[in-house]
Structure formats: C-alpha cells, structure tokens
N, CA and C of each residue as an Amber inpcrd file, in Angstrom:
protein
   267
  11.1130000  10.9340000   4.4210000  10.0050000  10.8930000   5.3470000
  10.2860000   9.7760000   6.3630000  10.1200000  10.0800000   7.6450000
  10.3430000   9.0460000   8.6490000   9.1280000   8.1160000   8.7330000
   9.2900000   7.0110000   9.4600000   8.2690000   5.9660000   9.5030000
   6.9490000   6.4630000  10.0980000   7.0200000   7.2540000  11.1560000
   5.7950000   7.7390000  11.7970000   5.0050000   8.6610000  10.8550000
   5.6860000   9.5480000  10.1770000   5.0340000  10.4410000   9.2100000
   4.4370000   9.6250000   8.0670000   5.1770000   8.6200000   7.6240000
   4.7050000   7.7070000   6.5830000   3.3800000   7.0740000   7.0000000
   3.3190000   6.5470000   8.2190000   2.0890000   5.9310000   8.7340000
   0.9350000   6.9300000   8.7670000   1.2140000   8.1420000   9.1950000
   0.1750000   9.1710000   9.2740000  -0.3710000   9.5130000   7.8910000
   0.5190000   9.6110000   6.9180000   0.0830000   9.9080000   5.5440000
  -0.7820000   8.7680000   4.9980000  -0.3860000   7.5500000   5.2550000
  -1.1620000   6.4070000   4.7780000  -2.5270000   6.3650000   5.4700000
  -2.5470000   6.6420000   6.7660000  -3.8090000   6.6380000   7.5140000
  -4.7840000   7.6890000   6.9860000  -4.2620000   8.7490000   6.3830000
  -5.1290000   9.8150000   5.8670000  -5.7460000   9.4760000   4.5060000
  -5.2430000   8.4200000   3.8550000  -5.7860000   8.0120000   2.5600000
  -7.1320000   7.3240000   2.7640000  -8.0450000   7.5270000   1.8310000
  -9.3670000   6.8950000   1.9000000  -9.4840000   5.7590000   0.8770000
  -9.1610000   6.0630000  -0.3740000  -9.2480000   5.0880000  -1.4650000
  -8.0310000   5.2780000  -2.3600000  -7.4540000   4.1650000  -2.7960000
  -6.3690000   4.1980000  -3.7800000  -6.7930000   3.2950000  -4.9370000
  -6.1640000   3.4770000  -6.0820000  -6.5860000   2.7510000  -7.2840000
  -5.4180000   1.9990000  -7.9100000  -5.7190000   0.8200000  -8.4600000
  -4.6860000   0.0630000  -9.1590000  -4.2130000   0.8600000 -10.3650000
  -2.9910000   0.6400000 -10.7340000  -2.3800000   1.3900000 -11.8220000
  -3.0150000   1.0360000 -13.1620000  -3.1900000  -0.2410000 -13.4110000
  -3.6270000  -0.6760000 -14.7350000  -5.1230000  -0.4950000 -14.9630000
  -5.9420000  -1.0030000 -14.0480000  -7.3870000  -1.0330000 -14.2950000
  -8.1920000  -0.0200000 -13.4850000  -7.5160000   0.7440000 -12.6510000
  -8.1850000   1.7340000 -11.7920000  -9.2320000   1.0850000 -10.8710000
  -8.9410000  -0.1220000 -10.4070000  -9.8100000  -0.8060000  -9.4470000
  -9.5580000  -0.1740000  -8.0780000 -10.6240000   0.1710000  -7.3500000
 -10.4270000   0.8300000  -6.0620000 -10.0600000  -0.1360000  -4.9380000
  -9.2320000   0.3550000  -4.0460000  -8.9230000  -0.3100000  -2.7850000
  -9.2780000   0.6840000  -1.6900000 -10.1440000   0.2950000  -0.7900000
 -10.5320000   1.1680000   0.3200000  -9.5520000   0.9710000   1.4670000
  -8.9500000   2.0710000   1.9080000  -8.0410000   2.0210000   3.0480000
  -8.9040000   1.9940000   4.3060000  -8.8820000   0.8800000   5.0140000
  -9.7750000   0.6950000   6.1660000  -9.1500000   1.1520000   7.4770000
  -7.9040000   0.7190000   7.7320000  -7.2990000   1.1010000   9.0110000
  -5.7870000   0.9320000   8.9850000  -5.1510000   1.6860000   9.8680000
  -3.7370000   1.5410000  10.1620000  -3.6560000   1.3050000  11.6650000
  -3.2840000   0.0800000  12.0320000  -3.1910000  -0.2690000  13.4480000
  -1.8760000  -0.9880000  13.6890000  -1.0800000  -0.4320000  14.5910000
   0.2210000  -1.0290000  14.8500000   1.0520000  -1.0370000  13.5870000
   1.4520000  -2.2360000  13.1700000   2.2740000  -2.3870000  11.9700000
   1.4610000  -2.8930000  10.7720000   0.1270000  -2.8200000  10.8550000
  -0.6900000  -3.3620000   9.7720000  -1.5920000  -2.3210000   9.1280000
  -1.5990000  -2.3570000   7.8200000  -2.5270000  -1.5730000   7.0070000
  -3.5720000  -2.5570000   6.4820000  -4.8400000  -2.2690000   6.7410000
  -5.9210000  -3.1260000   6.2460000  -6.6240000  -2.4100000   5.1050000
  -6.7800000  -3.1400000   4.0020000  -7.3740000  -2.6090000   2.7750000
  -8.4660000  -3.5660000   2.3180000  -9.5360000  -3.0100000   1.7530000
 -10.5860000  -3.8290000   1.1560000 -10.5030000  -3.6980000  -0.3560000
 -10.3860000  -4.8260000  -1.0180000 -10.3190000  -4.8390000  -2.4850000
 -11.6940000  -4.5220000  -3.0640000 -11.7550000  -3.5520000  -3.9580000
 -13.0180000  -3.1760000  -4.5750000 -13.5710000  -4.2360000  -5.4970000
 -12.7010000  -5.0300000  -6.1030000 -13.1500000  -6.0280000  -7.0730000
 -13.7930000  -7.2400000  -6.4030000 -13.3310000  -7.6000000  -5.1990000
 -13.8200000  -8.8170000  -4.5560000 -14.4980000  -8.5580000  -3.2140000
 -14.2160000  -7.4090000  -2.6140000 -14.7290000  -7.1370000  -1.2740000
 -13.8880000  -7.7660000  -0.1820000 -12.8610000  -8.5240000  -0.5570000
 -11.9950000  -9.1720000   0.4280000 -11.0720000  -8.1610000   1.0960000
 -10.7450000  -8.4660000   2.3530000  -9.8050000  -7.6320000   3.0980000
  -8.4210000  -8.2390000   3.0200000  -7.4190000  -7.3710000   2.8770000
  -6.0210000  -7.8140000   2.8840000  -5.2440000  -6.9290000   3.8490000
  -4.1530000  -7.4860000   4.3650000  -3.2930000  -6.7270000   5.2700000
  -1.9080000  -6.6150000   4.6760000  -1.3330000  -5.4390000   4.8490000
   0.0330000  -5.1710000   4.3940000   0.8290000  -4.7200000   5.6110000
   1.9980000  -5.3040000   5.7930000   2.8650000  -4.9080000   6.9040000
   3.4860000  -3.5550000   6.5700000   3.3000000  -2.6020000   7.4690000
   3.7620000  -1.2360000   7.2070000   5.2740000  -1.1300000   7.1350000
   6.0020000  -1.9330000   7.9060000   7.4610000  -1.8660000   7.8200000
   7.9350000  -2.3260000   6.4470000   7.2910000  -3.3360000   5.8740000
   7.6450000  -3.7880000   4.5250000   7.2980000  -2.7210000   3.4980000
   6.1300000  -2.1120000   3.6600000   5.7010000  -1.0540000   2.7470000
   6.6570000   0.1350000   2.8110000   7.0840000   0.4790000   4.0120000
   8.0260000   1.5910000   4.1970000   9.3760000   1.2780000   3.5410000
   9.8480000   0.0550000   3.6860000  11.1100000  -0.3340000   3.0400000
  10.9910000  -0.2520000   1.5220000   9.8710000  -0.6820000   0.9880000
   9.6080000  -0.5730000  -0.4590000   9.6400000   0.8900000  -0.8810000
   8.9230000   1.7290000  -0.1520000   8.8640000   3.1630000  -0.4360000
  10.2580000   3.7950000  -0.3680000  11.0220000   3.4420000   0.6510000
  12.3270000   4.0760000   0.9000000  13.4210000   3.6250000  -0.0580000
  13.3630000   2.3790000  -0.5060000  14.4730000   1.8090000  -1.2620000
  14.2800000   1.7860000  -2.7680000  13.0880000   2.1020000  -3.2380000
  12.8310000   2.0880000  -4.6810000  12.4910000   3.4970000  -5.1640000
  12.6910000   3.7140000  -6.4500000  12.2660000   4.9790000  -7.0580000
  11.1920000   4.7300000  -8.1070000  11.1010000   3.4780000  -8.5610000
  10.0640000   3.0730000  -9.5000000   9.2230000   2.0230000  -8.7850000
   7.9300000   2.2970000  -8.6710000   7.0520000   1.4310000  -7.8900000
   6.2020000   0.5590000  -8.8050000   6.6140000  -0.7010000  -8.9300000
   5.8890000  -1.6740000  -9.7430000   5.6270000  -2.9170000  -8.9010000
   4.6780000  -3.7440000  -9.3540000   4.4130000  -4.9750000  -8.6170000
   5.6350000  -5.8970000  -8.6450000   6.4000000  -5.8500000  -9.7150000
   7.6180000  -6.6640000  -9.7960000   8.6060000  -6.2440000  -8.7070000
   8.8060000  -4.9370000  -8.5470000   9.7050000  -4.4450000  -7.5030000
   9.1450000  -4.7240000  -6.1140000   7.8370000  -4.6380000  -5.9720000
   7.2030000  -4.8460000  -4.6610000   7.4610000  -6.2460000  -4.1290000
   7.6090000  -7.2110000  -5.0040000   7.8260000  -8.6060000  -4.5880000
   9.0790000  -8.7680000  -3.7350000  10.0460000  -7.8740000  -3.8980000
  11.2790000  -7.9500000  -3.1250000  11.0840000  -7.5010000  -1.6710000
  10.0030000  -6.7860000  -1.4080000   9.7990000  -6.1840000  -0.0900000
   8.5370000  -6.6580000   0.6310000   7.5000000  -6.9820000  -0.1250000
   6.1770000  -7.2350000   0.4390000   5.9100000  -8.7360000   0.4970000
   5.5140000  -9.2270000   1.6740000   5.1570000 -10.6410000   1.8000000
   3.6680000 -10.8150000   1.5180000   3.3060000 -12.0000000   1.0600000
   1.9130000 -12.2540000   0.7080000   1.6340000 -11.7660000  -0.6950000
   0.4110000 -11.9700000  -1.1400000   0.0450000 -11.5850000  -2.4980000
  -0.7100000 -10.2690000  -2.4930000  -0.0420000  -9.2390000  -2.0060000
  -0.6670000  -7.9180000  -1.9050000   0.1770000  -6.8610000  -2.6160000
   0.8170000  -7.2710000  -3.7050000   1.7060000  -6.3650000  -4.4250000
   0.9410000  -5.2150000  -5.0710000  -0.1850000  -5.5190000  -5.7010000
  -0.9550000  -4.4840000  -6.3870000  -1.4740000  -3.4150000  -5.4150000
  -2.1010000  -3.7940000  -4.2910000  -2.5210000  -2.7440000  -3.3590000
  -1.3400000  -1.9800000  -2.7580000  -0.2220000  -2.6560000  -2.5460000
   0.9600000  -1.9820000  -2.0130000   1.4350000  -0.8990000  -2.9810000
   1.4980000  -1.2250000  -4.2590000   1.9070000  -0.2590000  -5.2800000
   0.8970000   0.8760000  -5.3610000  -0.3860000   0.5460000  -5.2990000
  -1.4310000   1.5790000  -5.3730000  -1.2950000   2.5770000  -4.2230000
  -1.0090000   2.0810000  -3.0290000  -0.8460000   2.9640000  -1.8660000
   0.3570000   3.8810000  -2.0630000   1.4880000   3.3080000  -2.4570000
   2.7010000   4.1140000  -2.6210000   2.5330000   5.1280000  -3.7540000
   1.9310000   4.7260000  -4.8560000   1.7250000   5.6650000  -5.9730000
   0.8610000   6.8440000  -5.5280000  -0.1540000   6.5930000  -4.7200000
  -1.0050000   7.6680000  -4.2250000  -0.2150000   8.5620000  -3.2780000
   0.6470000   7.9620000  -2.4950000   1.4400000   8.7030000  -1.5100000
   2.4170000   9.6640000  -2.1750000   2.9790000   9.2580000  -3.2950000
   4.0160000  10.0710000  -3.9410000   3.4860000  10.9970000  -5.0240000
   2.1650000  11.0710000  -5.1840000   1.5680000  11.9660000  -6.1810000
   1.9960000  13.3950000  -5.9630000
C-alpha cells in the first residue's frame, strides 16, 4: 500500500482499541503528516507522525509496542499499534 492510500485508510477509521485492555482511542483527524487521537482512558489528545507510522507498518510483520519503539517517536506506541492492528484486520 502506498503512503497516500495508507493515509486515506487511517482517515476512515473512527475508533481503534488497545490490544491488551480494549481501551478505545478515537481517531480525530489526519492533517498533513499528523494523526490526532484521543485516548479513551484519559481524554488526552496525542499525535502520531504518519511517516513514522507508515514505516512501522511497512517494515514490520508483527505489530507490538516493543517493535513500535524503533519507529515511533514520543510515548504513543500503544495507539500506534492499535491503529495498525485495525488497519491490517
């Protein structure tokens, strides 16, 4: 999947869930190179760089928070994994 298609698929997502506890993350927006998500547990907003997320998606076959650390900056590994897991369902 190319980067533009990847962005479109992510933009179409509404809610994704953490793998372990099924905590919801609301997908708020995709603007430029940023994905904005609201954590269901805290209500806080976090941003994930789409180019980093795409590299994670493209270069891994197993999507875990441990693997995400190699690609994703900031402490947004869990939402990043939740988005990718929903994408590859």
